[in-house]
N, C-alpha and C positions, 0 to 999 in steps of 0.2 A: 395585554402587553403595552406598556407605555413606551413612547418613542424617546430616544435620547439625541435626536438630531439637533435640538436647540440647547443641549447641555444638561437636559434632565436625565435622570437615571432610568434605564430601560430594565423592566422587571419581567421575569417569566418564572413559571414553576420549574421547568427543566431547561438547563442550558448545556449544550453539547459542544465540546471543543474538537473540531476536526470533521471535515466532510469527506472522509475516506470511506471504505466499505463499512466499517463499524459504525461510524457516525450516521451514515445514510440509513443503515438498517434500523438503528435506534429511532431515527427521525420518522421512518415509515410507520413503525408501530405506534409512536406517539401521535402522529397525524391521524392514523386510523382510529385511535381511541379518542380523538378530539381533545387531546391535552394541549396545554399552553407551553410551547417549547420554542427554542431558537438554536440554530447551529451556527457557530462561528468558524470561518475557514480563512486561513492566512492567504491562500492562493486566490487566483481569479476564477478558478473553476473547481469542481469537485475532483477528488483523486489526484491532487497536485503531486503527491509523492511519486506516483507512477509515471509522471512525465519525465522524471530523472532516473528513477530506479525501477528495476535493475538496470545497470549500465549497459549490459549486453542486450537489453530490450526484449528478452524472451522470458516469460513467466515459467515457474516450475509448477504452477497450479494446473492440474490436468483438466482437460475439457473433453471427456469421452462421451461422444454423442450416441453411438450405437453400442448399447450395453447388453442387448438380448432380452431385456425385461420391459414390461409395459407399466410396471408399478412406479408411480411418480416418486414416492419416497425412496425406493431402492435406487432409482436413477440419480437422485441427488447425491448419493454416496460417491459417484464418479464425476460429479459436477462441483469443482472446487472454487468456482468463480461467481456463480449466480447469487444474488441477494434474494431473500425470501419475499414473496408477494402473492397476491391473488390473481395476478395477470400472467398467464402462461407465456405470453409474448415477450415478457421481460426476462426470460431465461437466457443465459449467456450463449447457449448453443445457436441462438438466432443471429448472433453477431459475428461469429467465426466458426469454422469447422476445424481449425488447427488444434491438435492435441495439446501442444504447449503454445498458448496464444501469445501474440505480441502485446507488449505493455500498452501501446497506443490504443489498442482495441478495448482494453479494460478501462482506460480513461474515458473513451467515448461511451462505453456502456454505463459507467457510473454517472456521467452527466445526463444521459438519456433517462436513467432511473430517477434521478433527482427531479428532472423536469416532468416526467410522466406522472409522478405522484405529488407534484407541486410542494416539495418540501421547503420549509422555511429556513433558508440559508443566507447568512450575511457574509459575502465574500470580501477579500482584501482586508480582513479584520484579524489581527493577531492578539491573542491574550497575553499581555505583557506582565501582569501581576495578578495574583489570586490571593485574597484574604478572606477571613470569615469572622463575622461578628453577629451571630445568629444566622442570618442568610449569608450565602457566599457573595463576595464582591469581586468582580472581574474588571480590570482596567485594560483597555486596548491601546494600541500604539499611538492613537490620536488623543488619548486622554479621556475617551468616552467610558462611562461606567455602566456595568450591567450587574444586576443582582438576581439571584435565583434561590429557590428552596433546595433544589437537587442539582449537583454539578456532575457531569459525566465526561471523563477525559477519554477521547477516542482518536487521539492524534498519533498514537504509536510511540515507538522508542527507536532512536537511531544512534549507533556508535560511529563516530566520524573518523576514528583512528584505529588502525590495526596494530596491536602492540608487538612489534618486533624488538626483541631485547637488545641486539647488537646489529643494527642494519649494515654496518660497515663490513660485517663478516658474511653477509648474504650474497652469493655469487650470481643470483638471477635478477632479472629486471622485475620490479614489483609494479604491476599495472593495476590501476583502478578504473581505467577507461573501459576496458573489456570490448572495445570496438575492433573487430577483425581487420578493418582497413588501416588501422594505425600501427599494426604489428609488422615487423620485418620478417623476411623469410626464415631467418635464423634466430628469431626472437625467443626468449624464455618468458614464462609467466608464472608468478606466484599466485595461487588461488587460496586466499585465507579462509577456507571453509572445507567441510567434508560432508559426506552423506548425500542426501537427495539433491543438494545444490550442484554437485560436480558436473553431471552430464550436460545439462542445458547451459552451464557457464562455459565449459571448455569446448563443446561441440562446434560452435560457430567459428572458433579460432584454430581448430586443429590443423587445417591446411597451411597455416602460416607460422606454426610453432615448431620449434625443435624439441622443447622440453616443457610440458606443463608440470609444475611441482605443487603437490597438494599436501601441506602439513596437517597432521591430525594428532589429537590427544590420545588416540587409540593406537596400539602397536600395528594394527592391520586395517586397511580400508579397502573395500572392494571397489575397484575402478575398472571399467571395461578397457581391456588392453594392458592391464598392469596392476600393481599394488604398491602402496606407500607404507 
């Protein structure tokens, strides 16, 4: 891999954009296989997305430690947070026993994982433009160029706006903070989602809400304590 610190092009066989769970998992197997790779991460650490989201700071990915089974493969079915590796000590259950973990714990886990396996990550590097002329060419925010044979996008997808057709007709308070301490005792909350997300989103705020409203594309949504 060539350095681009002096304006030269940095080339690698595999270039991964994003040091979240997907990017780190890819990096682990490429590192294990001895491949030439590099991970570009816009933030200053791995798992930057989870420093901000979910806003209520509780993950919906379950962390069931006691399953009643001794089989490692079966236990992984109830472990929705661990990345795969040959080190049993890097299972997520060793970081917290919470069934619905805190997002900050996941951030710590991802960074420990990256450090434990010495993954090649370049932080504070944002892929600003991607083109292809034979090899892929990636330009970062400082004008540095990277080229690679294979480009893997692992930075996820984020919708920043919830499409309310006529917001002036909505009688409730639309909150995107999801922090219980910001709600008034008579506050209302619009939760723009349904299904598995509902319980962990609403639960931390129930004591301070008069009406959580959950719109859904389906005519009936199962919600503990009611239906929408």
